[in-house]
C-alpha positions in Angstrom: -35.0 2.5 21.4 -37.5 5.2 22.3 -37.6 8.3 20.2 -37.7 10.4 23.4 -35.9 9.6 26.6 -36.6 10.7 30.1 -35.6 14.3 29.3 -37.7 14.5 26.1 -34.7 13.9 23.9 -33.6 10.8 21.9 -30.3 9.3 22.8 -28.5 11.0 19.9 -29.6 14.5 21.1 -29.3 13.9 24.8 -26.4 16.1 26.1 -25.5 13.4 28.5 -24.4 11.3 25.6 -22.4 14.0 23.8 -18.9 12.6 24.5 -19.8 9.1 23.5 -21.6 10.4 20.4 -18.5 12.4 19.4 -16.2 9.4 19.8 -18.5 7.2 17.8 -18.9 9.8 15.0 -15.2 10.4 14.8 -14.6 6.7 14.2 -17.6 6.2 12.0 -16.7 7.9 8.7 -13.0 7.9 9.0 -12.4 4.2 8.3 -14.3 4.2 5.0 -12.6 7.4 3.8 -9.2 6.3 4.8 -9.7 2.9 3.1 -10.8 4.7 -0.1 -7.7 6.9 0.0 -5.5 3.8 0.4 -7.3 2.0 -2.4 -7.0 5.1 -4.7 -3.3 5.4 -4.0 -2.7 1.7 -4.7 -4.7 1.9 -8.0 -2.7 5.0 -9.1 0.6 3.3 -8.3 -0.6 0.3 -10.3 -1.4 2.5 -13.3 2.0 4.1 -13.1 3.7 0.8 -13.0 1.7 -0.5 -16.0 2.6 2.6 -18.0 6.3 2.3 -17.1 6.2 -1.4 -18.1 4.5 -0.6 -21.4 1.4 -2.6 -20.4 -1.0 0.4 -20.4 -1.3 3.1 -23.0 -0.3 6.6 -21.7 -3.5 8.2 -23.0 -5.6 5.6 -21.3 -3.6 6.1 -18.1 -4.1 9.9 -18.4 -7.9 9.5 -18.6 -7.8 7.0 -15.7 -5.8 9.5 -13.6 -8.4 12.2 -14.3 -11.1 9.9 -13.0 -9.1 9.2 -9.9 -8.7 12.9 -9.4 -12.5 13.3 -9.5 -12.8 10.5 -7.0 -10.3 12.2 -4.7 -12.4 15.4 -4.9 -15.5 13.5 -4.0 -13.8 11.9 -1.0 -12.7 15.3 0.2 -16.2 16.7 -0.3 -17.7 13.8 1.7 -15.3 14.6 4.5 -16.2 18.3 4.5 -20.0 17.5 4.5 -19.5 15.1 7.4 -17.5 17.5 9.4 -20.0 20.3 8.7 -22.9 18.1 9.8 -21.0 17.1 12.9 -20.2 20.7 13.8 -23.8 21.8 13.2 -25.0 19.0 15.5 -22.6 20.1 18.2 -23.7 23.7 17.8 -27.3 22.7 18.2 -26.4 20.6 21.2 -24.6 23.5 22.8 -27.6 25.8 22.1 -29.9 23.4 23.8 -27.5 23.0 26.8 -27.3 26.7 27.3 -30.9 27.5 26.4 -30.0 29.6 23.3 -32.7 29.8 20.6 
């Protein structure tokens, strides 16, 4: 794929591709993040079940839950960064469309 198309823009920055780019971007990161959340919930439920059954020490479980909390925070941070990057790209695209510097 050429770095610059017929209007001097690459495909990703060509305003004609904005809608398709938005659809692709909105699908892109969501699946991974959603899978991570589902996996995290399953793991926490497993820890709870093991503690209740006496198979896992409560102190070990508490430390594990703290780690899961940190993972949750990083998942949320990744989502925020992705959303901010997408919004910044859309703003730049609108600026180019309307000739704003």
